[in-house]
C-alpha positions as CSV (number, residue, x, y, z in Angstrom):
1,M,-91.7,-25.7,118.0
2,A,-95.0,-25.8,118.3
3,I,-96.6,-22.4,119.4
4,A,-100.1,-23.5,120.8
5,S,-98.2,-26.4,122.5
6,I,-96.5,-24.3,125.3
7,D,-97.8,-24.6,128.3
8,T,-98.1,-20.4,129.2
9,P,-97.0,-19.3,133.3
10,K,-99.3,-17.8,135.5
11,L,-100.0,-14.1,134.8
12,Q,-98.0,-12.1,136.9
13,H,-100.5,-9.6,138.1
14,W,-98.5,-7.6,140.3
15,P,-96.1,-6.5,137.2
16,L,-98.9,-6.0,135.3
17,L,-100.7,-3.5,137.4
18,V,-97.8,-1.5,138.1
19,S,-97.0,-1.1,134.1
20,G,-100.9,-0.7,133.8
21,A,-100.6,1.8,136.1
22,V,-97.7,3.4,135.0
23,G,-98.7,3.4,131.6
24,I,-102.2,4.8,132.1
25,V,-100.2,7.8,133.7
26,I,-97.9,8.7,131.1
27,F,-100.8,8.0,128.2
28,A,-103.0,10.8,130.1
29,H,-100.0,13.5,130.6
30,L,-99.0,13.2,127.0
31,F,-102.4,13.2,125.7
32,E,-103.1,16.4,127.5
33,K,-100.0,18.0,125.8
34,S,-100.7,16.8,122.6
35,A,-102.9,13.9,121.0
36,T,-99.5,13.3,118.8
37,K,-97.8,12.3,121.5
38,G,-100.4,9.9,123.6
39,W,-100.8,8.0,120.2
40,L,-97.8,7.6,119.9
41,F,-97.1,6.3,123.2
42,L,-99.7,3.9,122.7
43,I,-97.9,2.6,119.3
44,G,-94.9,2.0,121.1
45,M,-96.5,0.2,124.1
46,F,-97.9,-2.1,121.1
47,A,-95.2,-2.6,119.4
48,G,-93.4,-3.5,122.8
49,L,-96.1,-6.2,123.1
50,A,-95.4,-7.2,119.7
51,L,-91.5,-7.6,119.6
52,Y,-91.8,-8.9,122.8
53,H,-94.2,-11.8,122.2
54,A,-92.8,-13.1,118.8
55,A,-89.6,-12.6,120.1
56,F,-88.4,-10.3,116.8
57,G,-84.6,-9.3,116.7
58,F,-82.6,-8.3,113.5
59,A,-79.7,-9.0,115.2
60,G,-80.6,-12.6,116.0
61,S,-81.9,-13.3,112.3
62,Y,-79.0,-12.5,110.7
63,R,-76.9,-14.7,114.0
64,N,-79.6,-17.4,113.2
65,A,-79.1,-17.1,109.3
66,I,-75.4,-17.3,109.6
67,V,-75.0,-20.1,112.4
68,R,-77.6,-22.1,111.6
69,K,-79.2,-21.7,107.9
70,D,-82.6,-20.3,109.5
71,M,-83.8,-17.9,107.6
72,S,-87.3,-17.6,109.4
73,G,-86.6,-14.1,110.8
74,I,-84.9,-12.9,107.4
75,V,-88.4,-14.1,105.8
76,A,-90.6,-12.5,108.3
77,Q,-88.6,-9.4,107.8
78,I,-89.2,-9.8,103.8
79,V,-93.3,-9.7,104.5
80,M,-92.6,-6.9,107.4
81,L,-91.1,-4.9,104.4
82,I,-93.1,-5.6,101.5
83,L,-96.3,-4.3,103.4
84,A,-94.4,-1.2,105.1
85,M,-93.7,-0.1,101.8
86,S,-97.3,-0.9,100.3
87,L,-98.7,1.5,102.9
88,F,-96.3,4.0,103.0
89,A,-96.5,4.4,99.2
90,P,-99.8,5.8,98.9
91,I,-98.9,8.4,101.8
92,L,-96.0,9.8,100.6
93,A,-96.7,9.8,97.0
94,E,-99.5,12.6,98.1
95,G,-97.0,13.7,100.9
96,R,-99.7,14.3,103.3
97,V,-101.7,12.3,105.4
98,F,-104.8,13.4,107.9
99,G,-104.3,17.0,107.1
100,H,-100.6,17.4,107.9
101,G,-97.0,16.9,106.2
102,A,-95.8,13.4,105.9
103,G,-92.1,12.6,104.9
104,G,-90.1,8.9,105.2
105,S,-86.9,8.5,106.0
106,V,-84.5,9.7,103.0
107,A,-80.6,9.9,103.3
108,P,-77.7,10.1,101.7
109,I,-75.8,7.1,100.3
110,S,-72.1,8.2,101.9
111,V,-68.7,6.8,103.4
112,A,-70.1,7.6,106.8
113,L,-73.3,5.7,106.4
114,A,-71.1,2.3,105.2
115,V,-68.2,2.6,108.4
116,G,-71.2,3.5,110.7
117,A,-73.6,0.4,109.3
118,F,-71.0,-1.8,109.5
119,I,-69.6,-0.7,112.7
120,F,-73.3,-1.1,113.7
121,G,-73.9,-4.5,112.8
122,V,-70.1,-5.8,114.6
123,G,-71.9,-4.2,117.7
124,M,-75.2,-5.6,117.6
125,Q,-73.9,-9.0,117.6
126,L,-71.5,-8.5,120.5
127,G,-74.2,-6.2,122.3
128,G,-76.9,-9.1,122.0
129,A,-79.3,-7.2,120.2
130,C,-80.1,-4.4,118.1
131,A,-82.3,-0.9,119.3
132,S,-85.6,-2.3,119.4
133,G,-84.3,-5.8,120.4
134,T,-82.2,-3.7,123.4
135,L,-85.3,-2.0,124.5
136,F,-87.7,-4.9,124.4
137,S,-85.4,-6.7,126.3
138,V,-84.7,-4.2,129.2
139,G,-89.0,-4.2,128.9
140,G,-88.6,-7.7,129.5
141,G,-86.5,-7.5,132.5
142,S,-82.8,-8.2,131.0
143,A,-79.8,-6.6,133.4
144,R,-77.3,-7.3,130.8
145,M,-79.4,-5.4,128.0
146,L,-79.9,-2.1,130.4
147,V,-76.1,-2.4,130.3
148,T,-76.2,-2.4,126.6
149,L,-78.6,0.5,126.4
150,A,-76.6,3.0,128.6
151,F,-73.4,2.6,126.6
152,F,-75.2,2.5,123.5
153,C,-76.2,6.1,124.8
154,L,-73.1,7.3,125.4
155,G,-72.0,5.8,121.8
156,S,-74.5,7.6,120.1
157,W,-73.3,10.8,121.8
158,W,-69.7,10.3,121.3
159,G,-70.7,9.9,117.8
160,T,-71.9,13.3,117.8
161,L,-68.6,14.8,118.4
162,D,-67.0,13.3,115.2
163,V,-70.0,12.9,112.9
164,P,-69.4,16.4,111.5
165,W,-65.7,15.1,110.3
166,W,-67.4,11.9,109.0
167,R,-70.2,14.1,107.2
168,T,-67.1,15.9,104.9
169,L,-66.2,12.7,103.3
170,P,-67.4,11.0,99.6
171,S,-71.4,10.8,99.6
172,M,-73.7,10.1,96.5
173,G,-76.2,12.2,98.1
174,P,-80.0,11.0,99.1
175,V,-81.6,8.5,96.3
176,S,-85.1,7.9,96.6
177,L,-86.4,5.8,93.8
178,G,-90.0,6.9,94.5
179,V,-89.3,10.1,94.0
180,R,-87.3,9.0,90.7
181,M,-89.6,6.7,89.0
182,G,-92.7,6.7,90.9
183,F,-93.7,5.1,94.1
184,G,-95.5,2.3,92.1
185,P,-93.3,1.2,90.2
186,A,-90.3,1.4,93.2
187,V,-92.1,-0.5,95.3
188,L,-92.5,-3.5,92.9
189,L,-89.3,-3.1,91.7
190,Q,-88.3,-3.1,95.6
191,I,-90.5,-6.6,95.8
192,V,-88.8,-8.1,93.1
193,V,-85.4,-7.7,94.9
194,L,-86.9,-9.2,98.6
195,L,-88.5,-12.2,96.5
196,A,-84.8,-12.8,94.6
197,L,-83.3,-12.6,97.8
198,A,-85.4,-15.1,99.3
199,A,-84.9,-17.1,96.8
200,V,-81.3,-16.8,96.4
201,L,-81.0,-17.8,100.5
202,W,-82.9,-21.4,100.2
203,R,-80.6,-21.9,97.1
204,L,-77.7,-21.5,99.5
205,G,-79.3,-23.6,102.0
206,L,-81.1,-21.7,104.1
207,R,-84.3,-23.0,105.5
208,I,-87.5,-22.0,107.9
209,Q,-87.2,-23.0,110.7
210,R,-89.1,-21.3,113.3
211,P,-93.0,-21.5,112.5
212,L,-94.0,-18.3,110.7
213,L,-98.1,-18.9,111.2
214,P,-99.5,-20.4,114.6
215,T,-99.1,-23.7,114.8
216,G,-101.0,-26.6,116.4
217,P,-103.8,-29.2,116.9
218,D,-105.7,-26.2,115.5
219,N,-103.6,-24.0,113.4
220,R,-105.5,-21.2,114.8
221,W,-104.6,-18.1,116.8
222,S,-106.9,-17.2,119.7
223,W,-107.1,-13.9,122.0
224,R,-105.0,-15.5,124.5
225,M,-102.4,-16.1,122.2
226,L,-102.7,-12.6,120.8
227,L,-102.3,-11.2,124.6
228,R,-100.2,-13.2,126.4
229,G,-98.2,-14.9,123.8
230,P,-95.6,-16.4,122.2
231,W,-96.6,-15.0,118.8
232,P,-95.3,-16.5,115.5
233,L,-92.9,-14.6,113.7
234,L,-95.0,-13.5,110.9
235,W,-97.5,-12.0,113.3
236,G,-94.3,-9.7,114.8
237,G,-93.6,-8.6,111.1
238,I,-97.1,-7.3,110.6
239,A,-97.1,-5.9,113.4
240,L,-94.2,-3.4,113.2
241,A,-95.0,-3.0,109.6
242,L,-98.2,-1.4,110.9
243,V,-96.5,0.3,114.0
244,N,-94.1,2.0,111.2
245,W,-97.1,3.2,109.0
246,A,-99.3,4.5,112.3
247,I,-96.4,6.4,113.5
248,L,-96.0,7.9,109.7
249,A,-99.5,8.6,109.8
250,V,-100.0,10.4,113.3
251,A,-96.5,12.3,113.8
252,G,-95.9,12.9,109.3
253,H,-92.3,10.8,109.9
254,S,-91.2,7.5,110.3
255,W,-90.2,5.4,112.8
256,G,-86.9,5.6,114.2
257,I,-85.1,5.2,117.6
258,S,-81.3,5.7,117.5
259,W,-82.1,9.4,117.9
260,G,-83.8,9.0,121.1
261,F,-80.7,7.0,122.2
262,T,-78.6,10.2,121.1
263,L,-80.6,12.7,123.1
264,W,-80.5,10.7,126.2
265,G,-76.8,10.6,126.1
266,A,-76.3,13.9,125.8
267,K,-78.8,15.0,128.3
268,F,-76.7,12.8,130.5
269,M,-73.2,14.3,129.8
270,A,-75.1,17.6,129.7
271,L,-75.4,17.0,133.6
272,T,-72.1,16.2,134.1
273,G,-70.9,19.7,132.8
274,W,-70.2,19.3,129.4
275,N,-71.6,22.3,127.0
276,P,-73.7,21.4,123.8
277,A,-72.9,24.7,122.4
278,E,-69.4,24.2,121.9
279,T,-69.6,21.4,119.1
280,A,-71.0,21.8,115.7
281,Y,-73.3,18.6,116.0
282,W,-75.4,20.1,118.8
283,S,-74.7,24.1,118.7
284,Q,-77.9,24.0,116.2
285,T,-81.0,25.4,117.4
286,W,-83.4,22.8,116.8
287,R,-81.0,20.2,118.7
288,L,-80.0,22.7,121.5
289,K,-83.6,23.1,122.2
290,A,-84.3,19.1,122.3
291,L,-81.8,19.3,124.9
292,A,-83.6,21.5,126.9
293,A,-86.8,20.6,126.2
294,P,-88.5,18.1,129.3
295,F,-87.3,14.2,128.5
296,L,-91.5,13.5,127.6
297,S,-91.3,16.4,124.8
298,D,-89.6,14.3,122.1
299,H,-91.3,12.0,119.9
300,T,-88.4,9.0,119.3
301,T,-88.3,9.4,123.2
302,I,-92.2,9.0,123.9
303,S,-92.3,5.8,121.5
304,N,-89.2,4.3,123.0
305,I,-90.4,4.7,126.5
306,G,-93.6,2.9,124.9
307,I,-91.5,-0.2,123.7
308,V,-90.2,-0.9,127.4
309,L,-93.4,-0.4,129.3
310,G,-95.0,-2.4,126.6
311,A,-92.6,-5.2,126.9
312,A,-92.9,-5.5,130.4
313,T,-96.6,-5.4,129.7
314,A,-96.5,-8.2,127.5
315,A,-93.8,-10.3,129.8
316,A,-95.9,-9.8,133.0
317,L,-99.2,-11.1,130.7
318,G,-97.0,-14.0,129.9
319,G,-95.8,-14.9,133.1
320,K,-92.0,-14.5,132.2
321,I,-90.8,-11.7,134.5
322,R,-87.6,-12.7,136.3
323,R,-85.5,-11.6,138.8
324,P,-82.3,-10.4,137.1
325,S,-79.5,-12.8,137.3
326,P,-75.6,-11.8,138.0
327,I,-74.0,-10.7,134.3
328,P,-70.8,-12.6,133.7
329,V,-67.7,-10.8,133.0
330,R,-67.4,-11.6,129.2
331,A,-71.2,-10.7,128.6
332,L,-70.8,-7.4,130.7
333,L,-67.3,-6.5,128.3
334,T,-69.4,-7.4,125.6
335,A,-72.4,-4.9,126.6
336,V,-69.9,-2.6,126.9
337,I,-68.1,-2.7,123.7
338,G,-71.1,-3.6,121.7
339,G,-73.3,-0.4,123.2
340,L,-70.7,1.6,122.3
341,M,-70.2,0.3,118.9
342,M,-74.4,-0.1,118.1
343,G,-74.5,3.9,119.1
344,Y,-71.6,5.1,117.3
345,G,-72.4,3.2,114.0
346,A,-75.8,4.3,114.6
347,R,-75.0,7.8,114.7
348,L,-73.1,7.7,111.4
349,A,-75.2,5.8,109.2
350,Y,-78.4,7.7,109.6
351,G,-79.8,5.1,112.3
352,C,-80.5,1.8,113.2
353,N,-81.9,-1.1,111.6
354,I,-85.8,0.3,112.3
355,G,-84.7,4.4,111.7
356,A,-82.0,3.7,108.5
357,F,-83.3,0.2,107.7
358,F,-86.4,-0.8,108.0
359,S,-87.7,2.9,107.4
360,G,-85.2,3.5,104.3
361,V,-86.4,0.5,102.6
362,A,-90.0,1.5,103.2
363,S,-89.6,5.0,101.9
364,T,-87.6,3.5,99.1
365,S,-84.4,5.1,99.8
366,L,-81.5,3.6,98.6
367,H,-79.3,4.6,101.7
368,G,-81.6,1.8,103.3
369,W,-80.2,-1.3,101.0
370,A,-76.7,0.3,101.1
371,W,-77.3,0.3,105.0
372,I,-78.5,-3.0,105.5
373,V,-75.4,-5.2,103.0
374,M,-72.6,-3.2,105.4
375,A,-74.3,-4.5,108.3
376,F,-74.9,-7.7,107.7
377,A,-71.2,-7.8,106.8
378,G,-70.3,-6.0,110.0
379,T,-72.8,-9.0,111.6
380,V,-70.6,-11.5,110.2
381,V,-67.6,-10.3,111.7
382,G,-69.5,-9.9,115.1
383,V,-70.4,-13.2,115.1
384,R,-67.1,-14.4,115.0
385,L,-66.0,-11.6,117.3
386,R,-68.8,-13.2,119.7
387,S,-67.8,-16.3,119.8
388,M,-64.2,-15.7,120.8
389,F,-65.7,-13.7,123.7
390,E,-68.9,-15.9,124.8
391,P,-67.8,-19.6,122.9
392,N,-71.6,-20.8,124.8
393,G,-73.3,-17.1,123.6
């Protein structure tokens, strides 16, 4: 499919005006309270625009690799990871950036992580997207993905009720390659592994079937394409690497998404009368404070809202906002089940494709690699289950 040859629909002025006005109001409100929060919101908006314009989804990439032998999305992710880990390394080695502390995503390799990542892998195929894909699809106007998001939040809350027990199961603890062998050698080792993975996939018959770079008569990018889309996959991968680096530089922590969903689910359940202080997970002081704080106080929530609004802006720029269509019963059922599974699995496994896999590997943490192995195994099962629920999906 030639990116440059697509006729771009007319820009949708009213949706663009609304998303722009809402974005300005939220940014002004956040920036007045904290420059960091204001910047996180803008970074989130850029992430949403990039995700939407590039149609950059982890769940779809893995499904295409299994069903269509299309490794395009995986190659874009490999480039994304190589760029991100190269940008992370000097910051993590120093432990500081722009005068404040900085740390990556490093978590234990455990039974809980393995089971949670597997459950997440199944869930993202049933639900139709991963965490980031859910957010940008909601921003683009998908009613089905709004259902997935709602049950993702509930599943995340459910996971917090059980996670103390899961943490009692065997664990080998966190392993940071950067700390153990130096960040330079660790990055080089991971690059070799990623390139070897690409070579293995090629030998297995997978091919690049979607354009990674602009194609067309001139093989060039344009400002029109940059603003209105669609983007080639590689642009999306590069943009997401820059997003993760920017969040690390601004906030001192790597990019995550699913914690925001956990917090949203818990806030909703608290409104129904649930008492968080009676649970082991939520009785910790910092978590109780997060629950009691205003909605836009949490960093992950801020960037998540930015993603939704950025995707809505991208959809308006591309003229792609459509009136939501009715959700078929089977699609509704898979959205509910998939959302619950992703939420529960992410809470057990220290995050989703972004927080656990992407940020973990970028931080040279072995848990990121363990996560993707188990999530891909779950994806294989999820693809088969999805074909049973939605034969044409």
